[in-house]
C-alpha positions as CSV (number, residue, x, y, z in Angstrom):
1,M,0.0,0.1,-0.1
2,A,1.1,3.7,-1.2
3,G,1.6,6.3,1.8
4,K,-1.2,8.6,1.8
5,F,-2.1,12.5,3.5
6,E,-4.9,12.4,6.2
7,L,-6.1,15.9,6.6
8,Y,-8.2,16.2,9.9
9,E,-9.4,19.0,12.4
10,D,-7.8,19.1,15.4
11,K,-9.5,19.9,19.2
12,G,-8.8,23.5,18.6
13,G,-10.8,23.8,15.3
14,Q,-7.5,24.2,13.3
15,Y,-6.8,21.9,10.3
16,R,-3.5,20.0,10.0
17,F,-2.3,17.1,8.1
18,R,-0.2,14.0,8.6
19,L,1.7,11.6,6.2
20,K,1.8,7.9,6.6
21,A,3.8,5.4,5.2
22,G,1.9,2.6,3.8
23,N,2.5,0.5,6.7
24,G,0.3,3.2,8.6
25,E,3.2,4.9,10.5
26,V,3.6,8.5,10.8
27,I,6.1,9.9,9.3
28,A,5.4,13.9,9.4
29,V,3.0,16.0,10.7
30,S,2.0,19.5,9.8
31,E,1.7,23.3,12.0
32,A,-2.0,24.2,12.3
33,Y,-3.9,25.8,9.3
34,S,-6.7,28.2,9.7
35,S,-8.7,26.7,6.8
36,K,-8.8,23.4,5.0
37,A,-8.1,25.4,2.0
38,S,-4.7,26.3,3.4
39,A,-3.9,23.0,4.7
40,K,-4.4,21.0,1.5
41,N,-2.0,24.0,-0.1
42,G,0.5,22.9,2.5
43,I,-0.3,19.2,1.3
44,D,0.5,20.5,-2.4
45,S,3.3,22.3,-1.7
46,V,5.1,19.1,0.5
47,K,4.2,17.2,-3.1
48,T,5.7,19.8,-5.1
49,N,8.6,20.9,-3.0
50,A,10.0,17.5,-1.4
51,P,10.8,14.7,-4.0
52,D,14.5,16.1,-4.7
53,A,14.7,17.7,-1.5
54,P,18.5,17.5,0.0
55,V,19.4,15.8,3.1
56,V,21.3,18.1,5.4
57,E,22.8,17.3,8.7
58,V,22.6,20.3,11.1
């Protein structure tokens, strides 16, 4: 099974998303967004910007 993004409303009424691996493990969690549309834009941004993102040790 492929990974997936889950979009949800938190207890404070803010929208968040999490990225889950194919085995169901959460591998990333977003910041809080005030609207569902903004959270969806965040998902699109991760999809667009992360494929070739370098790994940098700090």
